[in-house]
Jmol script that loads the backbone (N, CA, C; Angstrom):
load data "model"
ATOM      1  N   MET A   1    -111.899  65.350  76.271  1.00  0.00           N
ATOM      2  CA  MET A   1    -111.156  66.229  77.160  1.00  0.00           C
ATOM      3  C   MET A   1    -109.787  66.505  76.538  1.00  0.00           C
ATOM      4  N   SER A   2    -109.493  67.746  76.337  1.00  0.00           N
ATOM      5  CA  SER A   2    -108.217  68.110  75.728  1.00  0.00           C
ATOM      6  C   SER A   2    -107.175  68.377  76.820  1.00  0.00           C
ATOM      7  N   PRO A   3    -105.909  68.159  76.511  1.00  0.00           N
ATOM      8  CA  PRO A   3    -104.856  68.422  77.503  1.00  0.00           C
ATOM      9  C   PRO A   3    -104.689  69.914  77.755  1.00  0.00           C
ATOM     10  N   THR A   4    -104.156  70.226  78.917  1.00  0.00           N
ATOM     11  CA  THR A   4    -103.887  71.613  79.289  1.00  0.00           C
ATOM     12  C   THR A   4    -102.383  71.800  79.379  1.00  0.00           C
ATOM     13  N   LEU A   5    -101.872  72.824  78.743  1.00  0.00           N
ATOM     14  CA  LEU A   5    -100.452  73.143  78.802  1.00  0.00           C
ATOM     15  C   LEU A   5    -100.268  74.368  79.688  1.00  0.00           C
ATOM     16  N   TYR A   6     -99.611  74.169  80.826  1.00  0.00           N
ATOM     17  CA  TYR A   6     -99.261  75.274  81.710  1.00  0.00           C
ATOM     18  C   TYR A   6     -97.875  75.728  81.282  1.00  0.00           C
ATOM     19  N   ALA A   7     -97.767  76.926  80.734  1.00  0.00           N
ATOM     20  CA  ALA A   7     -96.518  77.320  80.099  1.00  0.00           C
ATOM     21  C   ALA A   7     -96.177  78.776  80.358  1.00  0.00           C
ATOM     22  N   HIS A   8     -94.890  79.042  80.211  1.00  0.00           N
ATOM     23  CA  HIS A   8     -94.420  80.425  80.194  1.00  0.00           C
ATOM     24  C   HIS A   8     -94.113  80.748  78.740  1.00  0.00           C
ATOM     25  N   PRO A   9     -94.552  81.903  78.252  1.00  0.00           N
ATOM     26  CA  PRO A   9     -94.383  82.205  76.833  1.00  0.00           C
ATOM     27  C   PRO A   9     -92.932  82.241  76.352  1.00  0.00           C
ATOM     28  N   PHE A  10     -91.979  82.485  77.245  1.00  0.00           N
ATOM     29  CA  PHE A  10     -90.586  82.576  76.820  1.00  0.00           C
ATOM     30  C   PHE A  10     -89.793  81.291  77.055  1.00  0.00           C
ATOM     31  N   SER A  11     -90.419  80.282  77.599  1.00  0.00           N
ATOM     32  CA  SER A  11     -89.726  79.029  77.900  1.00  0.00           C
ATOM     33  C   SER A  11     -89.506  78.223  76.622  1.00  0.00           C
ATOM     34  N   SER A  12     -88.257  77.865  76.361  1.00  0.00           N
ATOM     35  CA  SER A  12     -87.967  77.076  75.161  1.00  0.00           C
ATOM     36  C   SER A  12     -88.569  75.679  75.274  1.00  0.00           C
ATOM     37  N   HIS A  13     -88.663  75.149  76.488  1.00  0.00           N
ATOM     38  CA  HIS A  13     -89.274  73.825  76.675  1.00  0.00           C
ATOM     39  C   HIS A  13     -90.754  73.874  76.297  1.00  0.00           C
ATOM     40  N   CYS A  14     -91.432  74.914  76.724  1.00  0.00           N
ATOM     41  CA  CYS A  14     -92.853  75.071  76.404  1.00  0.00           C
ATOM     42  C   CYS A  14     -93.056  75.306  74.914  1.00  0.00           C
ATOM     43  N   GLN A  15     -92.151  76.052  74.295  1.00  0.00           N
ATOM     44  CA  GLN A  15     -92.267  76.315  72.866  1.00  0.00           C
ATOM     45  C   GLN A  15     -92.133  75.027  72.064  1.00  0.00           C
ATOM     46  N   LYS A  16     -91.273  74.129  72.515  1.00  0.00           N
ATOM     47  CA  LYS A  16     -91.121  72.840  71.822  1.00  0.00           C
ATOM     48  C   LYS A  16     -92.412  72.034  71.896  1.00  0.00           C
ATOM     49  N   VAL A  17     -93.045  72.062  73.058  1.00  0.00           N
ATOM     50  CA  VAL A  17     -94.314  71.342  73.211  1.00  0.00           C
ATOM     51  C   VAL A  17     -95.384  71.988  72.340  1.00  0.00           C
ATOM     52  N   LEU A  18     -95.409  73.317  72.301  1.00  0.00           N
ATOM     53  CA  LEU A  18     -96.382  74.017  71.456  1.00  0.00           C
ATOM     54  C   LEU A  18     -96.224  73.637  69.985  1.00  0.00           C
ATOM     55  N   VAL A  19     -94.985  73.575  69.520  1.00  0.00           N
ATOM     56  CA  VAL A  19     -94.735  73.205  68.123  1.00  0.00           C
ATOM     57  C   VAL A  19     -95.295  71.812  67.845  1.00  0.00           C
ATOM     58  N   ALA A  20     -95.034  70.879  68.744  1.00  0.00           N
ATOM     59  CA  ALA A  20     -95.522  69.510  68.552  1.00  0.00           C
ATOM     60  C   ALA A  20     -97.045  69.456  68.561  1.00  0.00           C
ATOM     61  N   LEU A  21     -97.668  70.201  69.470  1.00  0.00           N
ATOM     62  CA  LEU A  21     -99.130  70.206  69.522  1.00  0.00           C
ATOM     63  C   LEU A  21     -99.736  70.814  68.264  1.00  0.00           C
ATOM     64  N   TYR A  22     -99.171  71.926  67.810  1.00  0.00           N
ATOM     65  CA  TYR A  22     -99.695  72.575  66.603  1.00  0.00           C
ATOM     66  C   TYR A  22     -99.454  71.723  65.356  1.00  0.00           C
ATOM     67  N   GLU A  23     -98.288  71.109  65.235  1.00  0.00           N
ATOM     68  CA  GLU A  23     -97.981  70.295  64.052  1.00  0.00           C
ATOM     69  C   GLU A  23     -98.893  69.080  63.946  1.00  0.00           C
ATOM     70  N   ASN A  24     -99.290  68.539  65.087  1.00  0.00           N
ATOM     71  CA  ASN A  24    -100.145  67.348  65.087  1.00  0.00           C
ATOM     72  C   ASN A  24    -101.624  67.679  65.242  1.00  0.00           C
ATOM     73  N   ASP A  25    -101.963  68.946  65.176  1.00  0.00           N
ATOM     74  CA  ASP A  25    -103.359  69.402  65.288  1.00  0.00           C
ATOM     75  C   ASP A  25    -104.057  68.846  66.523  1.00  0.00           C
ATOM     76  N   VAL A  26    -103.357  68.883  67.640  1.00  0.00           N
ATOM     77  CA  VAL A  26    -103.924  68.411  68.902  1.00  0.00           C
ATOM     78  C   VAL A  26    -104.659  69.576  69.569  1.00  0.00           C
ATOM     79  N   PRO A  27    -105.938  69.415  69.866  1.00  0.00           N
ATOM     80  CA  PRO A  27    -106.632  70.489  70.583  1.00  0.00           C
ATOM     81  C   PRO A  27    -106.152  70.524  72.037  1.00  0.00           C
ATOM     82  N   PHE A  28    -105.839  71.711  72.521  1.00  0.00           N
ATOM     83  CA  PHE A  28    -105.336  71.837  73.889  1.00  0.00           C
ATOM     84  C   PHE A  28    -105.706  73.197  74.444  1.00  0.00           C
ATOM     85  N   GLU A  29    -105.627  73.301  75.762  1.00  0.00           N
ATOM     86  CA  GLU A  29    -105.872  74.566  76.435  1.00  0.00           C
ATOM     87  C   GLU A  29    -104.529  75.129  76.869  1.00  0.00           C
ATOM     88  N   TYR A  30    -104.293  76.374  76.545  1.00  0.00           N
ATOM     89  CA  TYR A  30    -103.011  77.026  76.855  1.00  0.00           C
ATOM     90  C   TYR A  30    -103.220  77.951  78.046  1.00  0.00           C
ATOM     91  N   ARG A  31    -102.500  77.681  79.131  1.00  0.00           N
ATOM     92  CA  ARG A  31    -102.623  78.489  80.346  1.00  0.00           C
ATOM     93  C   ARG A  31    -101.254  79.058  80.682  1.00  0.00           C
ATOM     94  N   THR A  32    -101.201  80.354  80.965  1.00  0.00           N
ATOM     95  CA  THR A  32     -99.929  81.000  81.285  1.00  0.00           C
ATOM     96  C   THR A  32     -99.887  81.385  82.756  1.00  0.00           C
ATOM     97  N   ARG A  33     -98.724  81.789  83.197  1.00  0.00           N
ATOM     98  CA  ARG A  33     -98.539  82.131  84.602  1.00  0.00           C
ATOM     99  C   ARG A  33     -99.234  83.424  84.995  1.00  0.00           C
ATOM    100  N   GLU A  34     -99.656  84.219  84.026  1.00  0.00           N
ATOM    101  CA  GLU A  34    -100.371  85.448  84.342  1.00  0.00           C
ATOM    102  C   GLU A  34    -101.768  85.167  84.890  1.00  0.00           C
ATOM    103  N   ASP A  35    -102.288  83.988  84.594  1.00  0.00           N
ATOM    104  CA  ASP A  35    -103.609  83.583  85.060  1.00  0.00           C
ATOM    105  C   ASP A  35    -103.458  82.969  86.453  1.00  0.00           C
ATOM    106  N   ALA A  36    -103.933  83.675  87.475  1.00  0.00           N
ATOM    107  CA  ALA A  36    -103.750  83.234  88.863  1.00  0.00           C
ATOM    108  C   ALA A  36    -104.424  81.890  89.125  1.00  0.00           C
ATOM    109  N   SER A  37    -105.599  81.673  88.565  1.00  0.00           N
ATOM    110  CA  SER A  37    -106.276  80.391  88.794  1.00  0.00           C
ATOM    111  C   SER A  37    -105.504  79.243  88.143  1.00  0.00           C
ATOM    112  N   ALA A  38    -104.862  79.509  86.995  1.00  0.00           N
ATOM    113  CA  ALA A  38    -104.059  78.472  86.333  1.00  0.00           C
ATOM    114  C   ALA A  38    -102.858  78.104  87.185  1.00  0.00           C
ATOM    115  N   MET A  39    -102.225  79.100  87.790  1.00  0.00           N
ATOM    116  CA  MET A  39    -101.060  78.826  88.637  1.00  0.00           C
ATOM    117  C   MET A  39    -101.467  78.043  89.882  1.00  0.00           C
ATOM    118  N   ALA A  40    -102.609  78.361  90.465  1.00  0.00           N
ATOM    119  CA  ALA A  40    -103.079  77.622  91.638  1.00  0.00           C
ATOM    120  C   ALA A  40    -103.363  76.174  91.268  1.00  0.00           C
ATOM    121  N   GLU A  41    -103.954  75.960  90.101  1.00  0.00           N
ATOM    122  CA  GLU A  41    -104.242  74.602  89.647  1.00  0.00           C
ATOM    123  C   GLU A  41    -102.951  73.843  89.354  1.00  0.00           C
ATOM    124  N   ALA A  42    -101.980  74.515  88.738  1.00  0.00           N
ATOM    125  CA  ALA A  42    -100.698  73.871  88.441  1.00  0.00           C
ATOM    126  C   ALA A  42     -99.982  73.474  89.732  1.00  0.00           C
ATOM    127  N   ARG A  43    -100.018  74.347  90.743  1.00  0.00           N
ATOM    128  CA  ARG A  43     -99.387  74.011  92.028  1.00  0.00           C
ATOM    129  C   ARG A  43    -100.060  72.808  92.672  1.00  0.00           C
ATOM    130  N   ARG A  44    -101.394  72.749  92.581  1.00  0.00           N
ATOM    131  CA  ARG A  44    -102.124  71.614  93.148  1.00  0.00           C
ATOM    132  C   ARG A  44    -101.729  70.316  92.443  1.00  0.00           C
ATOM    133  N   LEU A  45    -101.606  70.372  91.124  1.00  0.00           N
ATOM    134  CA  LEU A  45    -101.200  69.186  90.367  1.00  0.00           C
ATOM    135  C   LEU A  45     -99.783  68.762  90.726  1.00  0.00           C
ATOM    136  N   LEU A  46     -98.886  69.725  90.900  1.00  0.00           N
ATOM    137  CA  LEU A  46     -97.513  69.391  91.277  1.00  0.00           C
ATOM    138  C   LEU A  46     -97.456  68.772  92.673  1.00  0.00           C
ATOM    139  N   ASP A  47     -98.264  69.296  93.591  1.00  0.00           N
ATOM    140  CA  ASP A  47     -98.313  68.714  94.932  1.00  0.00           C
ATOM    141  C   ASP A  47     -98.783  67.267  94.881  1.00  0.00           C
ATOM    142  N   LEU A  48     -99.766  66.998  94.037  1.00  0.00           N
ATOM    143  CA  LEU A  48    -100.236  65.615  93.889  1.00  0.00           C
ATOM    144  C   LEU A  48     -99.143  64.726  93.309  1.00  0.00           C
ATOM    145  N   ALA A  49     -98.449  65.238  92.302  1.00  0.00           N
ATOM    146  CA  ALA A  49     -97.399  64.447  91.662  1.00  0.00           C
ATOM    147  C   ALA A  49     -96.260  64.156  92.637  1.00  0.00           C
ATOM    148  N   TYR A  50     -95.843  65.161  93.402  1.00  0.00           N
ATOM    149  CA  TYR A  50     -94.766  64.938  94.359  1.00  0.00           C
ATOM    150  C   TYR A  50     -95.202  64.008  95.474  1.00  0.00           C
ATOM    151  N   GLY A  51     -96.446  64.119  95.891  1.00  0.00           N
ATOM    152  CA  GLY A  51     -96.962  63.211  96.915  1.00  0.00           C
ATOM    153  C   GLY A  51     -96.946  61.774  96.432  1.00  0.00           C
ATOM    154  N   TRP A  52     -97.344  61.569  95.170  1.00  0.00           N
ATOM    155  CA  TRP A  52     -97.336  60.225  94.595  1.00  0.00           C
ATOM    156  C   TRP A  52     -95.907  59.687  94.525  1.00  0.00           C
ATOM    157  N   LEU A  53     -94.970  60.547  94.115  1.00  0.00           N
ATOM    158  CA  LEU A  53     -93.578  60.126  94.009  1.00  0.00           C
ATOM    159  C   LEU A  53     -92.999  59.763  95.369  1.00  0.00           C
ATOM    160  N   GLU A  54     -93.301  60.548  96.375  1.00  0.00           N
ATOM    161  CA  GLU A  54     -92.815  60.248  97.721  1.00  0.00           C
ATOM    162  C   GLU A  54     -93.348  58.917  98.203  1.00  0.00           C
ATOM    163  N   GLN A  55     -94.616  58.628  97.914  1.00  0.00           N
ATOM    164  CA  GLN A  55     -95.191  57.347  98.314  1.00  0.00           C
ATOM    165  C   GLN A  55     -94.494  56.195  97.600  1.00  0.00           C
ATOM    166  N   ARG A  56     -94.188  56.386  96.316  1.00  0.00           N
ATOM    167  CA  ARG A  56     -93.535  55.328  95.539  1.00  0.00           C
ATOM    168  C   ARG A  56     -92.119  55.053  96.034  1.00  0.00           C
ATOM    169  N   LEU A  57     -91.430  56.119  96.482  1.00  0.00           N
ATOM    170  CA  LEU A  57     -90.043  55.969  96.903  1.00  0.00           C
ATOM    171  C   LEU A  57     -89.899  55.641  98.385  1.00  0.00           C
ATOM    172  N   GLU A  58     -90.999  55.694  99.114  1.00  0.00           N
ATOM    173  CA  GLU A  58     -90.944  55.417 100.546  1.00  0.00           C
ATOM    174  C   GLU A  58     -90.447  53.989 100.781  1.00  0.00           C
ATOM    175  N   GLY A  59     -89.476  53.877 101.635  1.00  0.00           N
ATOM    176  CA  GLY A  59     -88.923  52.560 101.939  1.00  0.00           C
ATOM    177  C   GLY A  59     -87.856  52.107 100.971  1.00  0.00           C
ATOM    178  N   ARG A  60     -87.467  52.938 100.062  1.00  0.00           N
ATOM    179  CA  ARG A  60     -86.434  52.558  99.090  1.00  0.00           C
ATOM    180  C   ARG A  60     -85.128  53.282  99.407  1.00  0.00           C
ATOM    181  N   THR A  61     -84.675  53.140 100.615  1.00  0.00           N
ATOM    182  CA  THR A  61     -83.447  53.821 101.024  1.00  0.00           C
ATOM    183  C   THR A  61     -82.225  53.213 100.354  1.00  0.00           C
ATOM    184  N   TRP A  62     -82.346  52.013  99.829  1.00  0.00           N
ATOM    185  CA  TRP A  62     -81.210  51.386  99.158  1.00  0.00           C
ATOM    186  C   TRP A  62     -80.739  52.227  97.975  1.00  0.00           C
ATOM    187  N   ALA A  63     -81.649  52.921  97.302  1.00  0.00           N
ATOM    188  CA  ALA A  63     -81.258  53.746  96.156  1.00  0.00           C
ATOM    189  C   ALA A  63     -80.372  54.908  96.606  1.00  0.00           C
ATOM    190  N   VAL A  64     -80.717  55.508  97.736  1.00  0.00           N
ATOM    191  CA  VAL A  64     -79.910  56.604  98.271  1.00  0.00           C
ATOM    192  C   VAL A  64     -78.555  56.075  98.721  1.00  0.00           C
ATOM    193  N   ASP A  65     -78.550  54.938  99.389  1.00  0.00           N
ATOM    194  CA  ASP A  65     -77.293  54.356  99.856  1.00  0.00           C
ATOM    195  C   ASP A  65     -76.361  54.016  98.695  1.00  0.00           C
ATOM    196  N   GLU A  66     -76.934  53.502  97.601  1.00  0.00           N
ATOM    197  CA  GLU A  66     -76.107  53.171  96.440  1.00  0.00           C
ATOM    198  C   GLU A  66     -75.551  54.417  95.763  1.00  0.00           C
ATOM    199  N   ALA A  67     -76.264  55.530  95.850  1.00  0.00           N
ATOM    200  CA  ALA A  67     -75.845  56.759  95.170  1.00  0.00           C
ATOM    201  C   ALA A  67     -74.818  57.549  95.967  1.00  0.00           C
ATOM    202  N   ARG A  68     -74.667  57.299  97.248  1.00  0.00           N
ATOM    203  CA  ARG A  68     -73.769  58.091  98.086  1.00  0.00           C
ATOM    204  C   ARG A  68     -72.332  58.171  97.563  1.00  0.00           C
ATOM    205  N   PRO A  69     -71.719  57.110  97.080  1.00  0.00           N
ATOM    206  CA  PRO A  69     -70.339  57.231  96.597  1.00  0.00           C
ATOM    207  C   PRO A  69     -70.191  58.198  95.423  1.00  0.00           C
ATOM    208  N   PHE A  70     -71.272  58.455  94.707  1.00  0.00           N
ATOM    209  CA  PHE A  70     -71.209  59.329  93.538  1.00  0.00           C
ATOM    210  C   PHE A  70     -71.598  60.761  93.854  1.00  0.00           C
ATOM    211  N   ARG A  71     -71.907  61.054  95.102  1.00  0.00           N
ATOM    212  CA  ARG A  71     -72.360  62.384  95.513  1.00  0.00           C
ATOM    213  C   ARG A  71     -71.332  63.464  95.165  1.00  0.00           C
ATOM    214  N   GLN A  72     -70.077  63.133  95.228  1.00  0.00           N
ATOM    215  CA  GLN A  72     -69.017  64.119  94.977  1.00  0.00           C
ATOM    216  C   GLN A  72     -69.026  64.639  93.543  1.00  0.00           C
ATOM    217  N   TYR A  73     -69.634  63.907  92.622  1.00  0.00           N
ATOM    218  CA  TYR A  73     -69.647  64.324  91.221  1.00  0.00           C
ATOM    219  C   TYR A  73     -70.777  65.297  90.894  1.00  0.00           C
ATOM    220  N   PHE A  74     -71.673  65.530  91.837  1.00  0.00           N
ATOM    221  CA  PHE A  74     -72.814  66.403  91.590  1.00  0.00           C
ATOM    222  C   PHE A  74     -72.628  67.715  92.331  1.00  0.00           C
ATOM    223  N   PRO A  75     -73.173  68.786  91.788  1.00  0.00           N
ATOM    224  CA  PRO A  75     -73.008  70.087  92.436  1.00  0.00           C
ATOM    225  C   PRO A  75     -73.684  70.114  93.794  1.00  0.00           C
ATOM    226  N   PRO A  76     -73.155  70.895  94.710  1.00  0.00           N
ATOM    227  CA  PRO A  76     -73.780  70.979  96.025  1.00  0.00           C
ATOM    228  C   PRO A  76     -75.158  71.601  95.915  1.00  0.00           C
ATOM    229  N   GLY A  77     -76.067  71.077  96.691  1.00  0.00           N
ATOM    230  CA  GLY A  77     -77.422  71.605  96.640  1.00  0.00           C
ATOM    231  C   GLY A  77     -78.090  71.451  97.972  1.00  0.00           C
ATOM    232  N   ALA A  78     -78.457  70.250  98.280  1.00  0.00           N
ATOM    233  CA  ALA A  78     -79.170  70.008  99.521  1.00  0.00           C
ATOM    234  C   ALA A  78     -78.639  68.724 100.161  1.00  0.00           C
ATOM    235  N   PRO A  79     -77.456  68.794 100.750  1.00  0.00           N
ATOM    236  CA  PRO A  79     -76.897  67.582 101.336  1.00  0.00           C
ATOM    237  C   PRO A  79     -77.733  67.041 102.496  1.00  0.00           C
ATOM    238  N   ASP A  80     -78.551  67.904 103.105  1.00  0.00           N
ATOM    239  CA  ASP A  80     -79.378  67.427 104.197  1.00  0.00           C
ATOM    240  C   ASP A  80     -80.510  66.523 103.716  1.00  0.00           C
ATOM    241  N   ARG A  81     -80.846  66.591 102.393  1.00  0.00           N
ATOM    242  CA  ARG A  81     -81.907  65.734 101.846  1.00  0.00           C
ATOM    243  C   ARG A  81     -81.330  64.480 101.215  1.00  0.00           C
ATOM    244  N   ASP A  82     -80.071  64.239 101.300  1.00  0.00           N
ATOM    245  CA  ASP A  82     -79.403  63.164 100.585  1.00  0.00           C
ATOM    246  C   ASP A  82     -79.478  61.817 101.232  1.00  0.00           C
TER     247      ASP A  82
END
end "model"
wireframe off; spacefill off
backbone 0.3
color backbone group
C-alpha cells in the first residue's frame, strides 16, 4: 500500500514533500483539491485525526491552565476556546 499525498500544486509545503518522495523513489498517489472525492476523503481523515486528538486531550485542563499566563504573547484568535 503506497501513501497518498493530498496536496495543492502551489503549496510550498506540498512541494517539499514531493521532492522528498521523488528523490527517495517512494511510490505514492498524488491527489489534488480539484478531485472532489479526494477532498471528501481528506476531510474524513482530518475529522478522525481531530477526534483522536480531542480524546487524548480530554481531561487535561492543566495544560490550558498552565498556558494562560502566556496568552498575551499570542495573536488574538479564539479566546472563547482557550
